[in-house]
TIDO-243279 format. One line per 5 residues: number of its first residue (from 0); for each residue x, y, z of C-alpha. Coordinates in Angstrom, 2 decimals. Last residue first. Layout:
<sites>
NUM	X,Y,Z | ...
</sites>
This chain:
<sites>
84	11.78,7.49,2.68 | 8.43,7.14,4.53 | 8.17,4.08,6.56 | 4.19,4.43,7.40 | 1.24,5.76,5.24
79	-0.64,2.51,6.33 | 2.08,0.91,4.02 | -0.54,-0.37,1.40 | -2.44,2.89,1.91 | 0.58,5.00,1.10
74	1.64,2.61,-1.98 | -1.84,3.08,-3.33 | -1.76,6.77,-3.04 | 1.42,7.05,-4.30 | 0.40,5.01,-7.45
69	-2.91,7.30,-7.79 | -0.86,10.36,-7.95 | 1.85,8.77,-10.35 | -0.89,7.77,-12.73 | -2.80,11.26,-12.17
64	0.87,12.50,-13.54 | 0.75,10.02,-16.45 | -2.38,11.59,-17.86 | -6.10,10.11,-18.16 | -7.61,12.15,-15.62
59	-6.13,15.73,-17.12 | -8.43,15.79,-20.29 | -11.47,15.79,-18.17 | -14.23,13.15,-18.66 | -16.99,13.20,-20.73
54	-18.95,9.86,-21.38 | -18.24,8.78,-25.08 | -18.28,4.92,-24.53 | -14.38,4.96,-24.52 | -14.65,7.20,-21.54
49	-17.35,5.04,-19.65 | -14.91,2.16,-20.32 | -11.79,4.25,-18.99 | -13.76,5.11,-15.90 | -14.81,1.77,-15.13
44	-11.14,0.39,-15.71 | -9.79,3.04,-13.25 | -12.66,2.43,-10.61 | -11.98,-1.22,-10.69 | -8.13,-1.01,-10.52
39	-8.58,1.44,-7.60 | -10.87,-0.88,-5.66 | -8.54,-3.73,-6.37 | -5.69,-1.99,-5.23 | -7.52,-0.68,-1.89
34	-8.23,-4.48,-1.34 | -4.76,-5.71,-2.07 | -3.30,-3.03,0.42 | -6.11,-3.27,3.33 | -5.13,-7.34,3.48
29	-1.40,-6.47,3.47 | -2.31,-3.93,6.20 | -4.31,-6.71,8.15 | -1.60,-9.25,7.56 | 0.98,-7.02,9.03
24	-1.22,-6.20,11.99 | -1.97,-10.13,12.66 | 1.93,-10.75,12.60 | 2.70,-7.89,15.14 | 0.08,-9.32,17.37
19	1.31,-12.88,16.93 | 5.02,-11.68,17.42 | 4.02,-10.03,20.76 | 5.64,-12.51,22.80 | 9.20,-11.60,21.60
14	11.40,-14.33,20.53 | 12.35,-12.96,16.88 | 12.83,-9.30,18.16 | 14.60,-10.36,21.33 | 17.05,-12.56,19.79
9	17.84,-9.65,17.11 | 18.04,-6.99,19.84 | 20.52,-9.60,21.79 | 22.36,-9.83,18.49 | 22.68,-6.32,17.97
4	23.99,-5.81,21.53 | 26.82,-8.36,20.99 | 27.47,-7.02,17.76 | 28.02,-3.46,19.44 | 30.14,-4.94,22.01
</sites>
């Protein structure tokens, strides 16, 4: 009985009339993740270049902890802060 319900749900999922809307939403989130990733890469590169040219930056800015924070923000923005866990 359970497999019949699951098969019905799968058919409804793939044959749903809202497929185009879901695909458009996915593409929008995917594009936003790429844009945000490019922005982060540009900012990090510009900050590192400025640091190498002698501009003062706090020591904690280029640590592995900050890398993890930025990575978490990137993943969160890419997934629109959905699907935690």
